[in-house]
Structure formats: C-alpha cells, structure tokens
N, C-alpha and C positions, 0 to 999 in steps of 0.2 A: 625918502626911502618907499617902500611899497607899504599900501594900507590893505588890509584884508577886512572883510565882513565883521570880524569881531571888532575890530577897530570902530567901526562905524556905529555898530547897534550894541556893541558890548558883548562881553564874554557869557554872561548868563542868557541873554537872547539868543546868542549863536548857538548855545548847547540846545536851547528849547527848539531853534529852527532845524537843526541837525536831527534831532530825536523826530520831530514833527514830519520831517521830510521821509523818514523811513516808515512812519505810520501811514503816511499819505499813499505811498506805493502799494500797500496792501489792501487801502480802502478803495483804490481807484481800479485796481485788478477786479476786486469784488463787485464792485459796480459795473464795470465791463462785463463781467460774466452774467451777473443778474440780467443785464440788459441785452444779453446774446451778442456783444460786439466782440468778445472773445470767446473762445470755446471753454467748455468747463474743465478741461484737462490743463488749463493754465492755473488752476488753482493749486498745482503742484508746488506752486512758489510758496505756499504756507508751510511746506515742509522745513524751509530756511528760517521760519520766524524765530525758534528758540535761539538758534546760533546768531542771528543777526541782533536780536535783542540783548544777548549777552555782550555783544561786541559794542553796541551802542551805549550800553550801560558803562563798560570799560573805557570807551572813549570819553564820554563825559565825565566821569568821575577823575580822571587824571588825563588832562589835556597835555600831551607832550608829543610834539609831532614825531620825534625819533622812535618813540615806543608804540604809538597809537594810529598813525597814519596807514600803516598796513591793514588796519582792521577795517578802515573805510573801503579800501581797494577789495579785500577778502568780501565784505559784504556786497560791493556790486557785482564780483563774480559770481557769488552764490544765487543772488536773485536772477541776473542775466541768463546763466546757464540753465537753472530751473525754469526759467519763464521760455526760453527756446526750447527746452525739452517738452514744455506742456504745448506749444505750438506744433512741433515735430510729431508728438504723439497723436495730435487731432488729425493731423495730415495721413497718418498711418491708418487711422481709424475710418477714415472714409470709404 
C-alpha cells in the first residue's frame, strides 16, 4: 500500500509538522518584508491568521481526511489569495 508521512514519522510528529509549516509561512513572510524582499502590503496575509489557526487546531484535534482535508485546502486558498492581493496592491501603489 501507500505509506504517507505520518506512517514514517508518527501521527504526533505529523501534527507538529503540519502546525509548524503554517507558522513558518507567516514567519518567512515577516522576514521577507523586514528585509524588503517583499513589499509591506504582503502583510495582509496576517488577516488570515485567526481563521487559519482555527482550522489548524481543528485539523490536529480530529484527524479524519473526509472531515478535515478541506480545511487544508481552504487554508491554502486564504493564504495564497491574500498574498496575491498584497502583491497586487504594491503594484497599484507604484
């Protein structure tokens, strides 16, 4: 059969890795804005933080692909769209 990451590193480590990846997104964006690699308008991504955090807590508390996989997709969409809006806003402000 297919072996996924939780099979190799364990369910608890997988939950921590899943949560850490989202934390890393916000941390990297912050660092890139501070170092002026990204425009400050990309900080709009932080508007998504409360909802993404709630989704991550739900995902980690009850791992059931049928119920919670959609939350990961929604998180991706929230972050990607807000990031793109931040980039677009910086272009408009030129």
